[in-house]
C-alpha positions as CSV (number, residue, x, y, z in Angstrom):
1,M,5.4,-18.9,2.4
2,P,7.2,-17.4,-0.6
3,T,7.5,-13.9,0.8
4,A,8.4,-13.7,4.5
5,R,6.5,-10.8,6.0
6,S,4.3,-9.5,8.9
7,G,1.4,-7.0,9.0
8,M,-0.3,-8.8,6.1
9,A,-4.0,-9.3,5.5
10,V,-5.3,-12.9,5.4
11,A,-8.5,-14.4,4.3
12,V,-9.9,-17.9,3.5
13,L,-11.7,-18.7,0.2
14,D,-12.4,-22.0,-1.4
15,G,-10.4,-23.8,1.2
16,K,-7.2,-21.8,0.5
17,V,-5.5,-19.2,2.7
18,F,-4.8,-16.0,0.9
19,A,-2.0,-13.6,2.2
20,F,-2.0,-10.0,0.9
21,S,0.7,-7.4,1.1
22,G,2.5,-6.9,4.5
23,E,6.0,-5.6,5.4
24,R,9.4,-6.7,6.6
25,L,12.2,-4.5,8.0
26,G,10.4,-1.3,7.0
27,V,9.7,-2.4,3.4
28,T,6.0,-2.9,2.3
29,F,5.0,-5.5,-0.2
30,N,2.3,-5.9,-2.8
31,Q,2.5,-9.7,-2.9
32,N,-0.6,-11.9,-3.1
33,E,0.0,-15.6,-2.3
34,A,-2.3,-18.5,-1.5
35,Y,-1.7,-21.6,0.6
36,D,-3.5,-24.8,-0.3
37,P,-3.6,-27.1,2.8
38,V,-4.7,-30.1,0.7
39,T,-1.5,-30.1,-1.4
40,N,0.6,-28.3,1.2
41,T,1.8,-25.8,-1.5
42,W,1.9,-22.0,-1.9
43,S,1.0,-20.2,-5.2
44,V,2.2,-16.8,-6.2
45,L,-0.8,-14.8,-7.6
46,V,-1.5,-11.5,-9.3
47,L,0.2,-8.6,-7.4
48,M,-1.8,-6.0,-5.5
49,P,-2.1,-2.6,-7.2
50,M,0.0,-1.0,-4.4
51,S,2.0,-2.1,-1.3
52,V,0.2,-1.8,2.0
53,H,0.5,-3.3,5.5
54,G,-1.4,-3.2,8.7
55,T,-4.8,-4.0,7.2
56,G,-7.2,-6.9,7.2
57,A,-9.2,-8.9,4.8
58,V,-12.7,-10.5,4.8
59,T,-14.4,-12.9,2.5
60,I,-18.0,-12.1,1.6
61,S,-19.6,-14.6,-0.8
62,E,-16.9,-15.3,-3.5
63,T,-15.0,-12.0,-3.1
64,I,-12.2,-11.0,-0.8
65,Y,-12.2,-7.4,0.4
66,I,-9.1,-5.6,1.7
67,P,-9.7,-2.2,3.3
68,A,-7.0,0.5,2.9
69,G,-3.8,0.0,5.0
70,G,-0.5,1.9,5.3
71,T,1.8,2.4,2.4
72,L,4.9,3.0,4.5
73,N,6.0,1.6,7.8
74,G,5.3,3.9,10.8
75,G,1.6,4.9,10.7
76,T,0.9,6.2,7.2
77,A,-2.5,5.5,5.7
78,Q,-4.3,5.6,2.4
79,T,-7.9,5.3,1.4
80,T,-7.9,3.0,-1.5
81,H,-9.8,-0.2,-0.8
82,F,-9.2,-3.4,-2.8
83,R,-11.3,-6.4,-3.7
84,L,-10.3,-9.7,-5.3
85,P,-13.3,-10.9,-7.4
86,P,-14.1,-14.6,-8.1
87,N,-11.8,-14.8,-11.2
88,R,-8.9,-13.9,-8.9
89,N,-6.8,-12.6,-11.9
90,S,-7.0,-8.9,-11.1
91,F,-7.8,-6.5,-8.2
92,R,-10.5,-3.9,-8.3
93,C,-9.9,-0.6,-6.4
94,K,-12.1,2.0,-5.0
């Protein structure tokens, strides 16, 4: 994994494992990376609009949804929700 971290959101789409955001040593990340088990390689993808951790992710149809999360380590929260549409080149926020 290119960015070592915990507290990330993970979802599977098109046979790839996507890892979003997360944190390490009190620092949150906005990384978006995908693992392809067929080629055993990681890809670094478009960054999330903000750094969050302690959230989840779910795949519905061809879209990955990531609900809110904390912006800082230690219990903070925000209300922006993210979705990664099928083109996977930008996030949508609500």
